N, C-alpha and C positions, 0 to 999 in steps of 0.2 A: 378614477381612472387617472386624474390629475397628480394625485398622491402617489400612486404606483410609478408613474412616469418620472416624478421627482426622484422617488427611491432608486429607480436604475440609473438616473444620472450621477445621483449620488454615489451609487456603487461603482460605475464606471469611474470618476475621479479618484475614488481612495486606492491607496497603495496595498500593498502585500502586508505591511506590516498593521495597518487599519483594519484591514480584513481578517487578519490573524487574530489580532485584540478581541476583534467584536466576537469571534467563533468561540475563543477560548471562555471569553467572559460569559456568553449565553450557555455555554456546557458547564461551567460553573456552576451557575446559578440553578440550572436544572437539577445537577447531583446534589448541590445544598439542599434543594428541598425533598430531593428523593433519599439520598442516602448522606446526612449530614456528617456522619462520623468516618467515612470511608477515606483511605489512605489516598485514594484517587482525587477525592475533592481537593485534598491538602495539596497535591501536587499541582492541581488545576489552579489553585490560588496563587501558589508560588510562581507558575508560568505567567498569571495574568498580572502579578506584582511586576516580574521581569519586563513583560512586553508594554505593560503600561506607563512604566518609568521610561523605557528606550522611546516610547511614542511621546512622553511628556517632553521629554528633552528635543525631539525633533521638533514638536510644535514651538518650544520656547526659542530654539534656534532659528525657526523660519520667522517667528514674531520679531525677534531681534533683528534680523536681516531685513524685515518689512518697516520697523521702527526707525532704523538708522539709514534707511535710503535716503531721507531728506539730507541735505547738508547741514542744516539746521539742527536736527536732531544728533546727527554725527559729530557736529562741533560741542553740542550739550554734554553726550556720552565723552567727550575727549576731556573737555574741562572737567566732568565729574573726576575722570580717573587722574588727571593731572593735578586739578586744584583742590576739588572737595575730599577725594580719598585721602591724600596726604596730609591735608589739613584734620580731617578726622583721627588720622593716625598720630600726629602729633599731639592733638588737644587729648587722646586716649592716653598716649604716653606720658604727657605731662600730668594729667590726672591721676595714672598709676604711680606716677614718681613723687606728686604731691602726696598721696595717700601713704605709700611705703616711708617717704620721710617723716610725715606726720605721725605716723603710727611707731617709727622708730624712735623719734623724738619723746613721744609720750613714753614708750617702754623706759626709755633713758631715765626720763624725770622719775618714774617709780623706782627703778631698780637703784638709781642713784640715793634715792631716800632711804631704801632700804640698807644699803651699805652705810650710810650714816648711821642708821639706828643700831646696827651690828657694831660699828666704830665705838658707838657710845657704850653699848653692853661691854665691848671689849676693855674699854677705858674703866669702867667700874669695877670688873673682875680683876684688873690689874692692880688697880687702887687698893681693893682690899687685900690682894696677895701681898702687896708691901708693907700693910699695917701692921704694927705690933698686937702681939695677941691680947694683951690685956684692954686695949681700947677697941678692938676690932669691932665688938658688939656695937658701941656707940656710932663707930663709923659706917656701919651697915645701916644703922636706923637712919642717920642723918642722909646718907645717899638714897636711900628709900623715899626719905620725904622730899629730896630734891626732884627725883626721876617720875614720882607717882602721878604728877600732874601732865606730862610729856608722853608717858609711856605709860599708859592705863593697862592695868592688868599684869604689870611687870612683877615678877618675883625672882629672889635671890636667895642663895643657899650655901651655907658655909660649914663645910665638913671637916671633921678631923678624926683621928681615931677614937676618940673618946664620945663626941657628941655631934649633933647636926642643928644648925642655928639658922632659921628660914626669916624672911622679911617678905611680905608680911607675916606675923606670927600665925594668922589662922589660914595660911594657904596650906594645901596638902598636896602640892607638887610633890612627884615621887623624883628621887635622884635619878639622872641617866645612867648608862651602864658604867661599872668602874673603870672598864677597860679604856674608855675615851680620855685621851691625852689632852694639852691644850688646843684648844681649837675655836673658832666662832664662824658665824655664817646663819644659814637658815634650817632649821630641825623641823622633823614631822614626828608629831605625837598624837596619837589616838584620832585622826582625823582633822588635826589641827595643825598650824605651821606656825612655827616661832623664830623671832631673830633672838640668837642664843649666843652665849661665849662661856668659854670654860677656860681656866686658869687653875693650874697646880703649882704650889709652892711648898716643897718639902712634903709633909703630911697631910697638909692643908689644901683642899680643894674649894674653889668657889665657882658657882654657876648662876649665870643670871640669863634670863628668859622673859622676852614680851610676846603676847600672842599677837600673830598678824591678822586679825580679824577684818573682815570687810569694811567696817566702819572705820578702824584705825589707818588700814592702808588707803581708803578713800580719801581721808583728811591730811594725808602726809603731805601731798602737795595741794594747797589750797585752789578752788576753782578748776582742778583738773578733770574729774569727773569719777567715775566707778573704778576700783582696783581691787582684785580679789583673787585667790587663788581657787584653781577648779580640782574637782575630784574624778579622777578618770581612771584610777587605778584599782578600785575597790577596796581600798585599803581600809576604809572606815568602818569600824564594827559595828554591830547591831545596838552594843551597849551604849555605845556613844551617841546615839541617837534618840529622840524621844520617840514614844510608841507610835506616834502618829506619823512621822516622818521614815519609818521604818520601811523598806521596800518590800512589797508582796512576794510571797512565795521565793522562787529562786531569781529574782530580778537582781542583774550585776549592778554596779555603780559606774558603769561607763557610758552613761548618757550625758556627760560633761554639765555638772552641776556645781555650784559654789560650793568650796570643802566645808564640810560639818553642816552642810543645809542653812547656812546662814542666810538670813533675809537681809535684802538692802535697806541699809538706814542712811546712804548717799543717794542724791538724784545728779541725772546727768544735766550739766550747764544748759541754760536755754538757747534755742538756734538763734543767730543773730538774722538770718534771713534763709528763704526757702533753697538756698545753695549750700547752706550749713550742714552739712550731713555728718552724721556721728562716724568716729575712726576708732576702729578697735583691732586689738593685736595681742598676741600671745608671746610671752618669754619664759623660755625653758630655764628653769632656775635649780641649779643642784641643791638637795635637800637631806641633811644627814638624819638616820635614823635614831631617835632617842633612846629607844631601848635596845639596840644593837649596836655595838662599837664597830667604828670604822666601817661601817655601811653607809654607803650614800645612794641616794635615788634621785628622782627629777620631778618637779613640781612646775605645772603649768599656771604662769601668772598673767593674767587677763587685764587689760587697761583699754577702757572704754571713755572716749572723749570726743572734743569737735575741734573743728579747724579753729572755729574762733579763740576757742579756750587755749589751743596752743599759742595762737597767736599774740594773745594777750600776755602770756606767760613768756613767752620767747621775747617778746618787744619791749617787755617791762613798762608798758604803756603810764602805768599809774606812778613810775616812780623816774621817768626819763622821757621828758616831752619830745628830744628829738629823737628818741627811738620809737616813740608813739606816732611820728609820720610816716613809717614804713608802710603800713596798709594802704595811706591814703597816694604813697608814690606807686606802690603796686596797682591799685585801682587805676590811677591815671595812666601808667604805662599799658593796663589792660584796655582801657578805653582808646587810647592812641592806636592800638595794635586793630581793635574793632573797626575803628574810623579809616584806617588803612585798607583793612580787609573789604569793606563797604565801598571805598572809592576804587579800589582794584575790581571788583564785582561791576561796577557800573561801566567803569573803562572797558572791561572784557565782552559785556554784553554788548555794548557800543560798537566794539570792532567785530563782534561776531554778527551782528546785524548789518555792519557793512560788507562782511564778506558775503552773507547769505542774500543780502539783498543783488549783489553784483551777480553772483553766481546765478539767483534766480532769472534775472534779466538776462543773462548768457543762455540759459536754458531755454526760457521762451523765445529768445531771438534763433538758437538751434531748431527749435521747432517749427518757428515759421519758415526756415531756410528749408526745412524737410519738407514744406508744403510748397516750395518753389516760390516763396515770396522773397525775394531779393530785395526789396524795397526798405524791408522794415531796419531800423536803425533803433539801438538801445541808447539810454540817457548816460552819459558819462559824468562823474563827479569826483572831482578832487585830482591829485597828479601822483598817486601811488601804482603799483604795480598791476592793479584790479583795473584802475582808470585805462592803464596802457593797454590792458587785455581787452577792455570794452573799445577802445580806438582801433586797435588791431582788428577786432571783429567787424566794427562798422566798415572798416579798409576793405577787410575781405568780401564781405557782401557788396560793396561798390565794385569793387573787381570782379565778382561772380557776375554782378548784373551786366556790367561791361562785357565781360566775356561771353556771357549769354546772346547779347547781342551780335557780339563778334562769331561766334558759332552759327547763329543762325545765318549771319552774312554768308559765312563759310560753306554752310549747309546749301546754300543758294548757288553759291560759285561753284562749290562740287558738283551740282546737279548741272550747272552750264557746262563745266567741263566732261561731265559725262556726255552731254550730247555732243559736245564738239570732238571729243573720242570719236564717238560713233561715226560723226561728219567724216572725220580723218580716214577712218578704216573704209569709208567707201571711195575715197581717194585713190587708195592703193589699188594696184591692179588684182582683181579676183582670181583670174586664170593667165596662165602664161600663153601667148599665142603661137599658134600650131604653125611652125617652120619646120621644113622637112631637113634641113642640115644643122640646125642651131636650136638646142633648148636652153630654157634660160628658168631660172628660179630666182626668188628673192624673199627677204623676210624682214620686217624690222620689228624691235622689243623696245617701247619707250623706257626710259628712266622714269618718267612720270606719266600721268594720265594722258598727255599729248605728246607728241615728238615732234623735235627740228629736224630729224633726217627725213630724205625722200629719196624713194627709188620707183623707177615706172619703165615700163614697156610697151611699145605699141607697133601693130604692124601697119606700114604705110600702105603697101600692096602685095600681091604675090610674091615680089623678089625683095622686099625692102624691111628690115626690123630695126626699129629706134630702141636704144636702151639709155636710160639715164639715172643718175644717183646724186644726193646732193647733201650737205650738211649746212644747217642755217646756224649763224653764230646765235648762242644763246640756247635756252629751254622755255618751256612752258607755252602760253599762250600764245605770246608774240611771235615765237619761234614756229609754231604751227601755223599761224596765220601767214607767215611769209613764205612756208613751205606750199601752203595752198596757192599762193599767188605765183610761185615759180612753176608749179604743176599748170595751173591755168594759163600761164604766157606760153609754156612750153607747148602745149597742146594746141593753143591758137595759133601759134607760128606753124608747127606741123601742119596744121590745116590749110593754112595759108599756102605753106609751100607745095602740098598735094594739091592744090587747086591750080596754081601757077604752073605746076609741073604736069598737069594734063596734057594729052596728045596735041589739043588745039593751041597750045601755048609755049611750053618748053620741053625738051626732052627730060626722059626721068633723071638723067644724070646731069641734069643742068646747074645752074649757079645757086637757084634756089634751095636746093638738097644740100647744100655745103655746112658741115658741122661747125664751122668757124663762123660763116655767116649767121647761123641760127644762135650760138652763144652769144655773140656781139648784139644782135637784137635783143636778146633775152637780157643781157646787161643794162641797155639803154633803157629798156621799160621798167626795169626793177629800181633802177637810180632815179627815174622821173616819178614814180609812184610810191617811193618806200622813203623812210627818214634817212638821213646820211649814215648813222651809226649800224643800219641794217644791211648785211649782206652773207652771203653764202659761198661754199665753194660747190663746185658743180663739173660733173663728166656727163659728156652726152657722146653716144656713139652710133654711128649706123652701119648695120650689117647688110651686105649685099649677098644674097644667096647664090648668084649665079658664079660670082668670082670668087666668094668665099673671103672677100676683103672686109675687114672691119675699119672704117675711116671714124677718126674719135677727135675731140676736142676737150682738154682736161684744164679747167679755169680754176687754179689754185687747190683742186681736191687732191687727196692722198693717191698716189699712183695706181693704179689697178695693176694685179700681178698675174702675168700668164704662165701657165705650168704647162710645159711641153716636155713629153719623154721624161719626167721625172725632176726635169729642171724649171727652176723658176726665173722669170725675166719682168722686170718693172716697166711698165709703160711710160710715156712721155707727159710732161706738164707742159701746157701750151700756152699758159698766160696766168693772169690774177685772178682775184675773187670775183663775182658777178655782184652788181649792186652799188658797189664803193666807189667807181669812178666813171664816168660817163663815156669817155672815149678810150677805153682799153682795148688793145690789139690781141688778137688769139689766132693761131696758127691750129692747122689740121695735120693730124698725123693719120697713117694707114699702118695696118699690120695683116698679114697674109695669115689666115686661120687654116690649121691643119687638122686632119682628123684626130679626135683625142685631147685636143688641146681644152683647156680648163682657164678660162678668164673670171678672176675673182676682184670683184670691186666691192669695197668696204668703206665704213665710216671710222672717225678716231674711237668711236666708242668700242671697237674691237682691239684696236693695236695701244691705246694709250691707258688703260684702265692700270693701277698700281695695286702691287700686294703690300703687306704690312712692314715692307721694309723699304718702300718707295721705289721699287724697280718696275717698270713698264711693263706690259704683256709684248708687245714689240712684232714687228712683222716677221721676225725670224721663227717665232713659235706659230705664226698663222701658217707660213709657208709649211713648216715641217708637219704640221696637223694635216694639210690638205696634201700634200705628197704622199703622206702614210696612208690616207683614207682616199685615194684620188680612183679607187676603183667602186667606191660605195654609190650610192645614190646621192644626188646633190641636196635634197632636203636632209639626208641623214649626215651629209658632211657639214651643213650649215648648223644643225642642232649639235654636234659634237664641238664644233669650234665654239660656239656661244656658251655651253657647258663648260668648256675649258676656260674662258675668261671669268666665269662666276667663280669658279674653284680657284682662279688664280688671287682674286680680290678677296675671297673669304667672307664676302659679305653678302646678305639676301637682297640688298637693296643696288641697283645698277648704278654707276657712278656716270654714266653718260648713255644716250640713245645707241643701242647695236643694231646695225643695219648690214645685212649681205646680200649681194647679188651675184649669182653665178651663171656663166654661160659657157656652155659645154658643146664643141664641134663634133657632129656625129661623124 
């Protein structure tokens, strides 16, 4: 069961390519056993090869990605491509260049010696051609004796119209074709190559030839190595070969063997060391056909030697002690280069370890940060960019740790502000009081969690309604606390006034219900209980339902707007702000409310927000909106005005608290 479960898991993990390859391979094995000679089996084999190659490439790619995931491996691969691969290419190029140069030098040495032999043959034939006939035979003998040691196997032939004289006399060499003119070079005759020269003087023809045997060619340049011609053209005749060397059947002579099947009598120079490899190269040499006039072919001259032999020959170490120092200079320079390469490798590995160690420390640090461990610090060494990176990481974790503490504190403050917001919402009036001739509606939208704006309305008894609106200097918690203080002080003052205005004390319209007196008492209380920089603008009004008169005191607040029969009128301002000065004086104003009148009380969050050009919304736009939508419901008017202010600013965030209070006379 466990095996089946593992196979199922393996099947789920494999992709379509792996499944296809496995299916084709299984089908191929089955058909191979059942129908081994079927064309379908061959087709399946081809499909398996293609899919297997594709799968192998994918596996190699995946393994490569996994192998170079670590920075160390990636750096090693980078060094491999940047340093090792070019070095190997340079070494290979240098090796190929050295091999090519050595082979060309070896070929040059061999062909130069052949050219000198040919020049010697030419000198001999020209000398005989200029010799007088009576002494020509004696000169031929002497030249033969002179050349016989240096040119083994050399033959010379002097022909005229009457006779032919050979040297040595026992030689049986046939004369070349009569059509040949004066010439020299390499000739091919019956499977052998010769260095020859032919000179014609009048009716006398002189021919000299030296067989270029394997032994002779290999000894032309002492200690060079093996030099011989190859027979690759099939021109060797059977009669020129011994019976044991004749090729069997129809076998051709294109198997690149020495011309005339000569056995090697020379040996390769001994290797100076294990790196002293053999060097061999082929030179294409023009060869004249001995038996056919004016016909030339090509022979392949093979030279086999060693680097040490060429170096000894070129440097002339035995004859020139100064040139003998050249190998030691080359070895010294090579050793110096090797030392520089080793030092560079050590420095590169050291720098790579520095980089990988720093990156590994950063990786471990990021893993710790991912686990919310901001107290981890990495060790910083040196003064390079990596050290600066480590220092920056430590600074980042310190800042994160500090920001985490700040975030927790901010979260706690946000919770407290949320509680304050909920408490402040409880301070605003939930429902408008029921008054027969006056309908009031109010709304406050804070710019932050809590607001510094204040509005309130409270029914004193069946004939009186108090309305108030204020704007505390500043925003946030401190403004909200002062707003709560204003509300508490105003309601306490109203309660005290109601108690004093009871029938047993003072008439309802007596002194204690004066708006000026109310605002003055509120100002003194705020000044005594708050800091000097805390103040607020405040508007307080009392509406008498019987007379329809609205008595009010405006303590530095924006003047309310009374809209009557499509025209707007701004109410009075009766004094300065509350809470700033202890003995401020305030007046009381009155306005007779008529049916259809709309009183608009607002804060600076309605009229002072600016658009992108720095232009304020202004009271005129507020009045236009109110007049345009005068017949709509009061809640809808408030919503339209606040939406217009938001569109004016073009910002989703409010610039200031927005508060509106509407009072409509029925």
